[in-house]
C-alpha positions, 0 to 999 in steps of 0.5 A, a space after each residue: 512648643 514653639 511650632 516654627 522650632 518644631 517645623 524646623 527640626 522636623 525639616 532636618 529629621 526629613 532630610 536625615 531620614 530621606 538620605 539614609 533611605 536613599 543611601 541604605 535603601 537595600 538594608 531597609 528592604 531587608 529589615 522590613 521585608 520589602 524584597 523587590 521594592 528598592 524603588 519604593 524606599 528610594 522614592 520615600 527617601 527623595 520625598 523625604 529629603 524634598 520636604 525637609 529642604 522645603 521646611 528649611 528653606 522656604 518662609 511659610 512651612 505650612 504646605 511642607 508640613 501638610 505635605 508631611 502629614 499626607 506622606 505619613 498617611 502613606 507611610 502608615 498604610 504601607 507600615 500596616 502591610 509591613 506589620 502583618 509580616 511573619 518574617 519581620 522581627 517583632 523589635 522592628 516592627 515596634 520600633 517602626 511603628 511607634 516612630 511613624 505614630 510619634 512623628 505623625 503626632 509631631 507633624 499634626 502639632 506643627 500644623 496645628 502650631 502654625 495655625 494658631 500664630 498671632 492675628 498679624 501673621 495670619 492676615 499677612 500684615 507686617 505691623 513693624 512698619 505701621 506707624 504707632 499713631 495709626 493704631 495707638 489712640 485710634 479707639 482701640 481702647 474703647 473697642 476692648 471694653 474701656 470707657 473714659 469718664 470724668 471722674 478719677 482720670 488718672 486711674 482711668 488712664 492707667 487702666 486705659 494703658 493696661 488695656 492697650 497693652 493687653 490688646 497690643 499683645 493680643 493683636 501682636 502689634 509691636 511695642 511703642 516704647 521700644 527702641 526698635 520703634 523710634 529708629 527711622 
């Protein structure tokens, strides 16, 4: 699952849910037994809209996803109180509880997915501007376990090329043979 697509989807979900909570706060209060808590529901709505806009507009979604997880913890605490109320129908309890739990899992998966991005993203280096000569032939093949020998040099070259491509993929380096890399 692509973490950036998931975070964008969660951003749109947040905006939609937040706008619904702001627009229909009274109905939420009635259905969930929050009489007298109109301000709380609207604050939740505003929080959701802001987090959603952050996910959709900011370059780094990590802080916004962590904000969603923190909000999920708060929401689950509020829902724990709500689910104990007898005046709330069981169907609403089930729907709200499953939705909150599912979104918490989705938020956790998005945070985890963004934490395992390619190494070049983690260290903040834009490798597309690095000249190929700076890493190609720099001993990278030897670093990943390839040794050049005098015998059967052609097979060694093919194996070396294969290892270079594997290392290139693992490190998230651009393909030196692509047309985009030859443009200046």
